[in-house]
C-alpha positions in Angstrom: -27.7 -2.4 -3.2 -24.7 -0.4 -4.4 -23.1 -3.6 -5.6 -23.3 -4.4 -9.3 -23.9 -8.0 -8.1 -21.6 -9.6 -10.7 -18.0 -10.2 -11.4 -15.6 -11.5 -14.1 -13.7 -14.7 -13.7 -10.7 -14.8 -16.1 -9.0 -18.1 -16.6 -5.7 -17.1 -18.1 -4.6 -20.7 -18.8 -7.6 -21.5 -20.9 -8.2 -17.9 -22.2 -11.8 -18.0 -21.0 -13.8 -15.2 -19.4 -17.1 -15.8 -17.5 -19.6 -13.7 -15.8 -20.7 -14.9 -12.3 -23.2 -13.6 -9.8 -21.8 -12.1 -6.6 -22.4 -14.1 -3.5 -24.8 -11.7 -1.7 -24.7 -13.7 1.5 -20.9 -13.1 1.6 -21.5 -9.4 0.6 -23.8 -8.9 3.6 -21.1 -10.3 5.9 -17.9 -8.8 4.3 -19.3 -5.8 2.4 -16.8 -5.5 -0.5 -13.3 -4.8 -1.6 -10.8 -6.0 1.0 -13.4 -8.0 3.0 -15.3 -9.6 0.2 -12.3 -10.4 -2.0 -10.6 -12.0 1.0 -13.7 -14.2 1.6 -13.5 -15.4 -2.1 -9.7 -15.8 -1.9 -9.7 -18.0 1.2 -12.5 -20.1 -0.3 -10.7 -20.8 -3.5 -7.0 -20.8 -2.8 -4.9 -23.3 -0.8 -3.0 -21.3 1.8 0.1 -23.4 1.0 0.1 -22.4 -2.6 3.2 -21.1 -4.3 2.6 -17.4 -4.6 4.2 -17.2 -8.0 2.6 -20.5 -9.3 -0.4 -20.7 -11.5 -2.6 -21.9 -8.6 -2.4 -18.6 -6.8 -5.2 -16.2 -7.8 -5.3 -12.4 -8.1 -8.5 -10.6 -7.3 -9.0 -7.0 -8.3 -12.0 -5.6 -6.4 -14.1 -2.6 -5.7 -16.2 -1.6 -2.7 -19.9 -0.7 -2.7 -19.1 3.0 -2.4 -16.5 2.9 -5.2 -17.7 5.0 -8.1 -20.4 6.8 -6.1 -20.5 10.4 -5.1 -19.1 9.6 -1.6 -15.9 11.6 -1.0 -12.8 9.5 -1.9 -15.0 6.7 -3.4 -12.4 5.7 -6.0 -10.6 3.0 -4.2 -9.9 -0.6 -5.4 -7.8 -3.4 -3.9 -5.8 -6.4 -5.1 -5.9 -9.5 -3.0 -3.5 -12.4 -3.5 -0.8 -14.4 -1.7 2.3 -12.4 -1.4 5.6 -13.6 -2.8 7.5 -11.3 -0.4 5.9 -12.5 2.8 4.1 -15.8 2.1 1.1 -14.2 3.9 -2.2 -12.9 2.4 -1.7 -9.6 0.5 -4.3 -6.9 0.1 -3.0 -3.8 -1.6 -5.2 -0.7 -1.9 -5.0 2.0 -4.6 -6.7 5.2 -5.5 -6.7 7.0 -8.9 -9.6 6.3 -11.3 -9.5 2.7 -12.4 -11.5 1.4 -9.5 -14.4 3.7 -10.3 -14.1 2.9 -14.0 -14.4 -0.8 -13.2 -17.5 -0.2 -11.2 -18.9 2.1 -13.9 -18.4 -0.8 -16.3 -20.6 -2.9 -14.2 -18.2 -5.1 -12.2 -17.6 -5.6 -8.5 -14.5 -7.8 -9.0 -12.3 -9.5 -11.5 -10.8 -12.9 -10.4 -7.7 -13.9 -12.4 -6.6 -17.6 -12.2 -4.0 -19.7 -13.9 -1.3 -18.4 -16.2 -1.4 -17.3 -19.8 0.9 -19.2 -22.1 2.2 -15.9 -23.4 1.7 -12.2 -22.4 -1.8 -10.8 -22.5 -3.8 -7.9 -21.2 -7.5 -7.7 -20.3 -9.6 -5.2 -22.1 -13.0 -4.4 -20.6 -15.6 -2.1 -22.1 -18.8 -2.3 -20.1 -20.2 -5.8 -20.7 -17.5 -6.7 -23.2 -14.3 -8.3 -21.9 -11.5 -9.9 -23.9 -7.9 -11.1 -23.5 -5.6 -9.5 -26.0 -2.0 -10.5 -26.9 0.6 -8.3 -25.2 3.9 -9.5 -26.6 4.5 -5.9 -27.9 4.0 -4.6 -24.4 6.1 -7.1 -22.5 9.4 -5.5 -21.6 7.9 -2.0 -21.6 7.7 0.2 -18.5 4.4 1.2 -16.9 4.4 4.6 -18.5 5.2 3.2 -22.0 2.5 0.6 -21.7 -0.1 3.2 -20.7 0.9 5.4 -23.6 0.8 2.6 -26.1 -2.7 1.4 -25.0 -4.1 4.9 -25.1 -2.7 5.3 -28.6 -4.3 2.0 -29.6 -7.8 2.7 -28.3 -7.8 6.5 -28.8 -9.8 7.0 -25.7 -8.5 9.5 -23.1 -11.0 8.1 -20.6 -9.6 4.6 -20.8 -8.2 3.6 -17.4 -5.2 1.3 -17.2 -3.3 -0.6 -14.5 -0.2 -2.6 -15.4 3.1 -3.9 -14.3 6.5 -2.6 -15.3 9.9 -4.2 -16.0 10.7 -4.8 -12.3 7.7 -7.2 -12.0 8.7 -9.1 -15.1 12.2 -9.4 -13.7 10.9 -10.9 -10.5 11.4 -8.0 -8.1 9.5 -9.4 -5.1 7.9 -6.0 -4.1 6.7 -4.9 -7.5 3.5 -3.0 -7.6 0.5 -2.7 -9.9 0.4 0.9 -11.1 -2.7 2.6 -12.3 -3.2 6.1 -13.8 0.6 6.5 -14.1 1.4 7.2 -10.4 -1.2 5.5 -8.2 -0.4 2.0 -7.1 -1.5 -1.1 -5.4 2.0 -0.8 -4.0 2.9 -3.2 -1.2 3.5 -6.9 -0.8 4.5 -7.8 -4.4 1.0 -7.9 -6.0 2.6 -6.8 -9.2 5.1 -9.7 -9.1 2.1 -12.1 -8.9 0.4 -10.3 -11.9 3.6 -10.6 -14.0 4.0 -14.3 -13.0 0.7 -14.9 -14.7 1.9 -13.3 -18.0 -0.8 -10.6 -17.4 0.7 -7.2 -18.4 -2.3 -4.9 -18.0 -6.0 -4.3 -17.4 -7.6 -1.6 -19.4 -11.2 -0.6 -18.5 -13.8 1.8 -19.9 -17.1 2.1 -18.2 -20.1 4.3 -19.1 -22.9 2.7 -17.2 -22.7 4.7 -14.0 -23.3 3.3 -10.5 -27.0 2.7 -9.6 -28.8 0.5 -7.1 -28.3 3.0 -4.2 -30.7 1.8 -1.5 -31.9 5.3 -0.5 -30.6 7.9 -3.0 -32.0 11.0 -1.2 -30.6 10.0 2.2 -27.3 9.0 0.6 -26.9 12.4 -1.1 -27.7 14.2 2.1 -25.4 12.1 4.2 -22.6 12.4 1.7 -22.9 16.1 1.6 -22.8 16.4 5.4 -19.7 14.2 5.6 -17.9 16.2 2.9 -18.3 19.3 5.0 -16.7 17.5 7.9 -13.7 16.8 5.8 -13.5 20.3 4.5 -13.7 21.8 8.0 -11.1 19.5 9.5 -7.5 21.0 9.9 -5.9 17.8 8.5 -8.2 16.9 5.6 -9.3 20.4 4.8 -5.9 22.2 5.0 -2.8 20.2 5.9 -3.2 17.3 3.4 -4.2 19.5 0.4 -1.3 21.8 0.9 1.5 19.5 2.0 0.2 16.0 1.3 1.3 13.3 3.7 4.7 15.0 3.6 3.3 17.3 6.3 4.6 14.6 8.7 8.3 14.6 7.8 9.4 17.4 10.2 6.8 16.5 12.8 7.9 12.9 13.2 11.6 13.9 13.0 11.3 16.4 15.8 9.6 13.9 18.1 12.5 11.5 17.6 10.7 8.8 15.7 12.0 9.1 12.2 13.9 5.9 11.3 17.3 6.9 9.9 20.1 5.0 8.2 18.4 1.5 8.4 16.8 2.4 11.7 20.1 2.8 13.6 19.0 6.4 14.5 15.7 8.1 15.2 16.4 11.6 13.9 17.6 12.8 10.5 19.6 16.0 10.2 18.5 16.5 6.6 14.8 16.0 7.2 13.7 19.6 6.3 15.5 19.4 3.0 13.2 16.6 1.9 10.0 17.7 3.7 6.6 18.9 2.4 7.7 22.4 3.2 10.8 22.1 1.1 8.7 20.9 -1.8 7.1 24.4 -1.9 10.4 26.3 -1.7 12.1 27.7 -4.9 15.2 25.8 -6.0 18.5 27.6 -6.3 19.1 26.3 -9.8 16.0 27.7 -11.5 13.8 29.4 -8.9 11.0 26.9 -9.3 9.5 24.7 -6.5 9.6 20.9 -6.6 5.8 20.9 -6.2 3.8 21.8 -9.3 0.3 21.2 -7.8 -1.7 18.9 -5.7 -4.0 16.3 -7.2 -7.0 14.2 -6.2 -8.2 10.7 -7.0 -11.8 10.0 -8.3 -14.4 11.7 -6.1 -11.8 13.0 -3.7 -12.4 16.3 -1.8 -9.0 16.1 0.0 -6.5 16.0 -3.0 -3.4 15.0 -1.1 -1.6 13.8 -4.2 1.6 15.5 -5.3 2.6 16.5 -8.9 6.2 17.5 -9.1 8.8 18.8 -11.5 12.5 18.1 -11.1 15.7 19.9 -11.8 16.6 18.4 -15.1 20.4 18.8 -14.5 20.5 16.1 -11.9 22.5 13.0 -12.8 21.0 11.2 -15.9 17.7 13.1 -15.7 18.3 15.2 -18.8 18.2 12.0 -20.9 14.7 11.1 -19.9 11.6 11.9 -22.0 9.7 15.1 -21.3 7.0 13.6 -19.2 9.6 13.2 -16.4 9.0 16.8 -15.6 5.3 16.5 -14.4 4.4 13.3 -12.6 3.6 11.9 -9.2 5.7 13.6 -6.5 6.9 12.4 -3.2 4.6 11.3 -0.4 5.8 10.8 3.1 6.5 7.1 3.1 8.4 7.2 -0.2 10.3 10.3 0.8 11.3 8.7 4.1 12.4 5.3 2.7 14.3 6.9 -0.2 15.7 9.7 2.0 16.3 9.5 5.7 16.5 5.8 5.7 19.3 5.9 3.2 20.7 9.2 4.6 20.1 11.0 1.3 18.8 14.6 1.6 18.7 15.6 -2.0 15.1 16.4 -2.9 15.6 16.3 -6.7 17.3 12.9 -6.5 14.5 11.5 -4.3 11.9 12.8 -6.7 13.7 11.3 -9.6 14.0 7.9 -7.9 10.3 8.1 -7.0 9.5 8.6 -10.6 11.6 5.5 -11.4 9.5 3.5 -8.9 6.3 4.7 -10.5 7.6 4.2 -14.1 8.6 0.6 -13.5 6.3 -0.3 -10.6 8.3 -0.8 -7.5 7.1 -0.2 -3.9 9.3 2.7 -2.8 9.0 1.7 0.9 10.3 -1.8 0.5 12.8 -0.6 -2.1 14.3 2.2 -0.1 14.5 0.1 3.1 16.3 -2.6 1.1 18.8 -0.1 -0.2 19.3 1.2 3.4 20.1 -2.4 4.6 22.5 -2.8 1.6 24.2 0.5 2.6 24.8 -0.8 6.1 26.2 -4.0 4.7 28.4 -2.0 2.4 29.6 0.1 5.3 30.5 -3.1 7.2 32.5 -4.3 4.2 30.1 -7.3 3.7 28.9 -5.9 0.3 31.7 -4.5 -1.8 32.1 -2.6 -5.1 32.6 -5.9 -6.8 29.1 -6.9 -5.8 27.6 -3.5 -6.8 29.3 -3.2 -10.1 31.5 -0.4 -9.0 28.9 1.7 -7.2 30.0 3.2 -3.9 26.8 2.3 -2.0 27.4 4.7 0.9 24.8 6.2 3.2 24.0 9.7 2.0 25.1 9.2 -1.6 22.4 10.4 -4.0 24.4 9.3 -6.9 24.5 5.7 -5.6 20.8 5.7 -4.8 20.0 6.8 -8.4 22.4 4.3 -9.9 21.0 1.2 -8.1 17.4 2.3 -8.7 18.0 2.3 -12.4 19.4 -1.2 -12.1 16.6 -2.5 -10.0 13.9 -1.0 -12.2 15.3 -3.1 -15.1 16.3 -6.1 -13.0 20.0 -5.9 -13.9 23.2 -6.3 -12.0 23.1 -5.6 -8.3 19.5 -4.5 -8.9 18.6 -8.2 -9.0 19.8 -8.6 -5.5 18.0 -5.5 -4.3 14.9 -6.9 -5.9 14.9 -9.8 -3.4 13.9 -7.5 -0.6 15.9 -6.8 2.6 15.0 -10.1 4.3 16.4 -12.4 1.6 19.2 -10.0 0.8 20.4 -9.8 4.4 20.1 -13.6 4.7 22.2 -14.0 1.6 25.0 -12.0 3.1 24.8 -13.6 6.5 23.3 -10.8 8.5 19.5 -11.4 8.8 19.4 -9.1 11.9 19.9 -6.0 9.6 16.6 -6.6 7.8 14.1 -4.1 9.2 11.0 -6.3 8.4 8.1 -8.1 9.8 7.0 -11.3 8.0 9.4 -10.3 5.3 7.9 -6.9 4.6 9.9 -3.7 5.2 9.0 -1.1 7.8 7.3 2.2 7.1 8.4 5.6 8.4 7.6 5.4 12.2 10.1 4.1 14.7 8.3 1.9 17.2 10.7 3.0 20.0 9.3 6.5 19.8 5.7 5.5 18.9 5.0 2.3 20.8 1.6 1.5 19.3 3.2 1.2 15.9 5.5 -1.6 17.2 2.5 -3.7 18.1 0.9 -2.6 14.8 3.8 -3.8 12.7 4.3 -7.1 14.6 0.6 -8.2 14.3 -0.1 -6.8 10.8 -1.5 -9.6 8.6 0.5 -8.4 5.6 3.8 -7.7 7.3 5.0 -4.4 8.6 2.5 -1.8 7.6 1.2 1.6 8.8 -2.1 1.3 6.8 -3.4 -1.6 8.9 -3.5 0.4 12.2 -2.4 4.0 12.1 -2.0 4.6 15.8 0.1 7.7 14.8 -3.3 9.4 14.6 -3.8 9.1 18.3 -0.2 9.0 19.6 1.1 11.9 17.6 -1.9 13.9 16.2 -4.4 13.3 19.0 -7.0 11.8 16.7 -9.6 10.8 17.8 -8.0 11.3 21.3 -4.4 11.8 22.5 -2.4 8.9 23.9 1.2 8.9 25.1 3.4 7.6 22.3 6.0 6.3 24.8 3.5 4.3 26.9 2.6 0.7 26.2 -0.5 0.6 28.5 -3.7 0.7 26.6 -2.0 0.2 23.2 -3.4 -3.4 22.5 -6.9 -1.9 22.8 -5.9 1.0 20.6 -4.3 -1.2 17.9 -7.3 -3.5 17.7 -9.7 -0.6 17.4 -7.6 0.9 14.5 -7.2 -2.5 12.8 -10.9 -3.3 12.8 -12.0 0.2 11.7 -9.4 0.2 8.9 -10.6 -3.2 7.7 -14.1 -1.8 7.5 -13.0 1.3 5.6 -10.9 -0.8 3.2 -14.0 -2.9 2.5 -16.2 0.1 1.7 -14.4 1.7 -1.3 -13.4 4.8 0.7 -9.9 6.1 1.4 -8.4 5.6 4.9 -7.2 9.2 4.9 -10.7 10.3 5.6 -10.3 8.9 9.1 -8.2 11.9 10.1 -11.7 13.6 10.2 -14.2 10.7 10.2 -14.8 7.8 12.5 -17.2 4.9 11.8 -19.9 7.3 13.1 -19.4 9.2 9.9 -18.8 6.3 7.6 -21.5 3.8 8.7 -24.4 6.1 7.7 -23.0 6.4 4.2 -22.8 2.7 3.8 -26.2 2.2 5.4 -27.8 4.6 2.9 -26.2 2.9 -0.1 -26.3 -0.8 0.8 -29.2 -3.1 1.7 -29.3 -4.3 5.3 -28.5 -2.6 8.6 -25.0 -1.1 8.5 -24.7 0.4 12.0 -21.5 1.5 13.6 -21.5 -1.7 15.6 -22.0 -3.9 12.5 -19.2 -2.1 10.6 -16.8 -2.6 13.6 -17.8 -6.3 13.7 -17.2 -6.5 9.9 -13.7 -5.2 10.5 -13.0 -7.8 13.2 -14.3 -10.6 11.0 -12.0 -9.6 8.1 -9.0 -9.3 10.4 -9.6 -12.8 11.9 -10.2 -14.3 8.4 -6.9 -12.9 7.2 -5.1 -14.2 10.3 -6.6 -17.6 9.9 -5.4 -17.8 6.3 -1.9 -16.9 7.5 -1.8 -19.5 10.2 -2.9 -22.1 7.7 -0.2 -20.9 5.3 2.4 -21.7 7.9 3.0 -18.5 9.8 3.1 -18.7 13.6 3.2 -16.5 16.6 7.0 -16.4 16.2 6.3 -14.1 13.1 4.6 -11.5 15.3 7.9 -9.9 16.3 10.2 -7.1 15.5 13.9 -6.9 14.4 16.4 -7.4 17.3 17.6 -3.8 16.8 14.2 -2.4 17.9 13.8 -4.8 20.8 17.4 -4.5 22.2 18.9 -1.2 21.1 17.4 1.9 22.7 16.6 5.0 20.7 19.8 7.1 20.4 18.2 10.5 21.0 15.0 12.4 21.5 12.1 11.8 24.0 12.5 8.0 23.5 16.2 8.0 24.2 17.2 4.6 25.7 13.7 3.1 25.1 13.2 -0.1 23.1 9.9 -1.3 21.5 7.8 -2.7 24.3 6.3 -5.5 22.3 6.7 -8.1 25.1 4.4 -6.0 27.3 1.7 -5.6 24.7 1.5 -8.8 22.6 0.0 -11.2 25.3 -2.8 -8.7 26.1 -3.4 -8.2 22.4 -3.8 -12.0 21.8 -6.2 -12.2 24.8 -8.4 -9.3 23.6 -8.5 -10.8 20.1 -9.8 -14.1 21.5 -6.8 -16.0 20.3 -4.7 -18.6 22.2 -1.4 -17.8 23.7 0.1 -19.1 20.5 -1.9 -16.7 18.4 -4.3 -19.2 17.0 -8.1 -18.5 16.7 -10.1 -20.2 19.3 -13.2 -22.2 18.3 -15.3 -19.5 20.2 -13.7 -16.7 18.1 -14.3 -18.6 14.9 -17.9 -19.1 15.8 -18.4 -15.5 16.9 -17.5 -14.2 13.4 -19.0 -17.1 11.5 -15.6 -18.0 9.9 -15.3 -21.0 7.6 -13.7 -24.0 9.2 
């Protein structure tokens, strides 16, 4: 139960829309969202496909708990082949559109082909149509959202769309929904734009039925909401400070990547921290943070709504809505701030608004700017390249200027839109790209948090903290404390986090619940909602099945064990200060054991036994 048991197949080339029955055999093996969409994707798409060609497909998908009363049950994912990495991409988003899609009666929407001219998909319950979008093409995310709401005159209409950066070919463009939530990583928005698909607008009034055991489901959900409320992280830290609660913590332990990961501590960390967002500004006495916010069904409410000092740079020329939108979260604050050496909170907030308005992943964007700043410092990139911008570490003015260019795909912004891997290769210094599989690093230095080095190297979508957040254990002591500087035991830890995360991502719930919940808390909710026996063991097996299926796709796409590595800087240059001073990422000590535990060959390939164990397609 809990599934709607049907999905939409949209052929953009032909302009046709069909309703198809969900493959329930696959649903019982892969549950939903990340897992089920991946199963459909690998069955229908050649791994060698051109990510930006019409034969690539884009799947928007919900989980069985999406749209239900389960806390944080508002998630949806986008699965496709990434133009940034060439690997499988699954990008997860909150907000409200996932629940709206489920309430309209759809588990998934599969987009295939390419429209001859710009279109958007409008869905109202059982009605779905492709509508010309020539008037929306060239518009930002926020302008597109406003125009569609004006057209349909329905404040409950939920919209996801791409901005100008995706249209211009920025390889890390996002699909933004509800103005400032995003399927943000791996360039899923770039794929959407390549199909001439500007937006998806959904209105659903059916509700979510088919819960297997409604009384047990309500009881279990209520019990687990209390666990979230009573937990120090999900009940207090995240609501007050959001993920920005981590800025000072990670900095003080000497694991905050700074200035393109040359350093591990940033002297200006407090100025751009969660605490600083609460402090009154000198200019007008108002704090950066207006309030917190939650996604559909969320009892944590870690989202940030911020107001900026309107006297900064070109901010005063922007429309009024710039003053009350999605504020900084930790990963964006780090990438735009410490990684570029900028400690101006207003400038970072403004740049984050730009990323939201035109749909750019702020992690990949900020890390690419950081690499460009190092190249500029070396004299490899000059003002002639940048159009006169002094692209120095620490320059808020330069950061703002190049962000405005990248959002529109103009000037040096076109180069930044390539991502750091291609940009650094272009200028002859590939070693300065802090990426795995072409995707930029998040905000944890693996020399100071060793588990994250193995996490990054083995992540199926390139460097990512949301595939195995060993920070929970190594820093926060959740579910138990491990030594962040030790490599022993980390392969086991990483695998446990990877499998559990894949299960959570397949359910429709938010991964942030796992600061308080384990599969012991999540499995009973799935079991009460969905047909079949969803024990803790079955959920863990589901996660491993999904992980191995993604890995197999990547190997078939041409990736190899050589891609399971880290940049030379992290393997050869010791941390410059802090507890990890002198240490490098101990990947060589961890990776062979990881492969062995995964049941892979020494070359990282699935063995026939592993394939049979999880029932993977040949």
